[in-house]
N, C-alpha and C positions, 0 to 999 in steps of 0.2 A: 384739863386741870392744870393750874399753875402752882408751882412749889418754889420755895427759896431756901437756901442753906448757905452758911458761911463758916469759915474756920480760918485759922492763922497758923503758919509754919515759919519758924526761924531756926537757925542753927549756926553755931560758931564754927568757922571753917579755917583753921590755921594752916600755915605752911612754914616749914622750917628745914634748914639744910646745913650741912657742914661739908667743907672741902679740905682735903689734906694734900699738899704738894709734896710729892716724893722726890722730884728733881725738876730742873727747868723744863723738861719735856714729858713729865708724867705726873698725873694726879688721880686721886680717888675721891669719891663723894658719896653722900647719903642724904636723901631727902624724905620727908614725911609730909603728907598733906591730907586734909580731911575735906570731904565735899558732901553735898546733899542735893536732892531733888525734892522740891516741895510736894506735899500730899495734894490731894484734890478730890474731885467728885467724878463719878463715872457718868458720862453722858449717853451711854448706850445701855439703857436700863429697861426693866420690865415692871417697875413699880415706883411710886413716889418715895417709899421708904428707901429703896436702893439708890435713887437719885439724890437723896439728901443725907446719906451716910458717907462720911469722908473716908478715904483710904489714907494709910500712913505715909509719911515722907520716907524717902530712900536715903540712906547714908552710906558713905564709903570711906575706908581708911586706905590710903595709898602709900606704899613704901617703895623706894628705888635706891639701889646701890650700884655703883659703876666705877669705871676707870677710863681715862683718856691718855693716850701716849702718842708721841711723835718720835720717829727714829730716822736716822740717816739724813740729818738736816731738814726734816719735814717731808722727805720723799715718801716715807711709809708712815701711815697713821693706823693705829689699832685702838678701837674703842669697844667697850662692852658694858652691858647693863642687865640687871635683874629687876623684875617688877613683881609686886604682889599687891592685889587689890582685894580687900575684905568688905563685902557688902552686907548690910543689914536691911531687911524689909525691901529687897530689890523689887522694883516695879517692872512688870512684864505685861506687854499687851498681847492678848490672846484673841484669836478669831475662832469662834465656835460655829459650826455649821449645823 
């Protein structure tokens, strides 16, 4: 049996950041970005209905805050960052036996 299905996925994925210079050798920053992975169709199926029913797209909001410093005329460098990623409708591949 042959079946066909189609769907369309699009998403606005901005990226923005700010940087603040504390001194010539130290700065802090913050960035935000959004991303997505398109939805699709399951190609490991047990029925035509399952094969033609799309799954949702995955979206993620990413936040990063950090700092960068150089000390002793660039001999010592200390950098740090914190990340947070918030997923919605995360896609996971599962192998069932």
